[in-house]
C-alpha angles and dihedrals in degrees: 000000000000091000091054092049090051089049090051091050091050091047091049092052090048092046090055087059090048093049092061092062112102094240096060126066125193112229120208140039118299096025093221089069090058091047092048092049091049090048091049092057092042089053091048092049093046091050098044121025105010096078091049094048092047090051092050092046094046096104091050091046090053092048093047094042092243100313091120088063090061090054092047092050090048091051092048092050090049090047092050090048093049094047093049094049094042098047104031104020090235131084144106120296114216111211100202151338098276093046087053091051090051090045093051091050091050090044092052095046096046093043089051093050094045091043091053091049091051092042092239 
């Protein structure tokens, strides 16, 4: 449980960095609630279904030189956004595919940096 809470904290810090990109808009008042809800669902997706989907899509990722991974990350960001807004009424709205690609790159880099600082 502690590991998941740490993962959620790391994802929330990374999502704050993502939310400042022009293609993503926090929904809700105060905006940090939307970002935290989005990060919660991103952490849940990353912990549960993302490894399975990446394993199933591995042959397609090899054939497409990794482009399938961009589509999977985009779908997971859209799913996390939709779940957060649908269930809690707050979240982060992703404005398009390329903003999602940029957001997933920023999310990965910041989560890696924060995770290494926190020894996660």
